C-alpha positions in Angstrom: -22.8 11.6 2.5 -22.5 8.0 1.7 -22.7 6.7 -1.9 -25.7 3.9 -2.0 -23.5 2.1 -4.8 -21.1 1.6 -2.1 -23.4 -0.5 0.3 -24.2 -3.1 -2.5 -21.0 -3.9 -3.9 -20.0 -7.6 -3.7 -17.0 -7.0 -1.4 -18.0 -4.2 1.2 -14.6 -2.9 2.2 -13.8 -2.5 -1.5 -12.8 1.0 -1.0 -10.4 0.6 1.6 -8.6 -2.8 0.1 -4.8 -2.3 -1.3 -4.5 -4.1 -4.8 -2.4 -6.9 -3.3 -5.7 -7.7 -1.2 -8.3 -7.0 -4.2 -6.6 -9.3 -6.5 -6.8 -12.4 -4.3 -10.3 -11.3 -3.0 -11.9 -11.1 -6.4 -10.9 -14.6 -7.4 -14.3 -15.9 -5.7 -16.5 -13.6 -7.3 -18.3 -13.9 -10.7 -18.3 -12.2 -13.9 -21.5 -9.9 -13.1 -19.9 -9.0 -9.7 -16.4 -8.1 -11.1 -18.2 -5.9 -14.0 -19.9 -3.9 -10.7 -16.7 -3.5 -9.2 -15.2 -2.4 -12.6 -18.0 0.1 -13.4 -18.1 1.0 -9.8 -13.9 2.3 -9.9 -14.3 3.8 -13.3 -17.3 5.9 -12.1 -15.4 6.8 -8.5 -11.9 6.6 -8.3 -10.8 5.4 -11.4 -7.2 3.7 -10.1 -5.5 2.6 -13.2 -3.9 -0.3 -10.9 -7.5 -1.4 -9.9 -8.8 -1.0 -13.3 -6.3 -3.3 -14.8 -6.7 -6.1 -12.0 -10.4 -6.7 -12.5 -10.7 -6.2 -16.2 -7.8 -8.8 -16.4 -9.8 -11.0 -14.1 -13.0 -10.2 -15.9 -11.4 -11.3 -19.0 -10.1 -14.4 -17.2 -13.7 -15.6 -16.6 -14.8 -14.6 -20.0 -12.5 -17.1 -21.5 -13.8 -20.0 -19.2 -12.1 -19.5 -15.8 -14.2 -20.3 -12.7 -14.6 -18.7 -9.6 -12.3 -19.9 -6.9 -12.0 -19.8 -3.1 -9.5 -16.6 -3.5 -7.2 -15.8 -0.4 -8.6 -15.9 2.8 -5.5 -14.4 4.3 -5.4 -11.5 1.7 -4.5 -8.1 3.4 -7.6 -6.8 4.7 -8.4 -3.4 6.5 -10.1 -5.0 9.0 -7.4 -7.0 10.2 -5.3 -4.0 10.7 -1.7 -3.9 10.5 -0.5 -4.2 14.0 2.0 -1.3 15.4 2.2 1.8 13.0 4.8 4.4 12.9 8.5 4.6 13.4 10.1 1.6 14.9 13.0 3.8 16.3 12.6 4.3 20.4 14.9 5.9 22.6 16.3 2.3 23.3 17.0 1.8 19.9 18.6 5.0 18.8 22.4 5.8 18.5 23.6 8.1 20.9 23.5 11.9 19.7 26.4 13.4 18.4 27.5 16.8 16.7 30.9 17.1 14.3 33.7 18.5 16.3 34.1 22.1 15.8 37.0 23.4 13.8 39.7 25.4 15.1 38.9 25.8 18.8 41.6 25.5 21.3 40.8 22.0 22.3 40.9 20.9 18.7 43.6 23.0 16.9 43.6 22.9 13.0 46.3 21.0 11.4 49.1 23.1 9.8 48.9 23.3 5.7 52.6 22.5 5.3 55.2 25.0 3.6 53.7 27.6 1.9 56.5 29.3 0.0 
């Protein structure tokens, strides 16, 4: 079941934005829109970093800051991150090795010296 409030948010992909992307993208919003996001965040996930970013921006706007264009290159989920997973492949992996066994005929142990 989808949340109807989610469909009316000023940032349609809000739930999927990382904090760094959120901070850049809310710069273009007015105080009412930031208040709407803050209320949504508090009533849903209530993530402390997100509420801190939203509250700080709301305070800036209430102190006279004007909405700006924001950062269009901010991380967006729809941009994708390209390749995911481990960068290790058979071509970049080291050769497998095992530690040598101890006390085998081909690798005898060293004498411990005179024990008298």
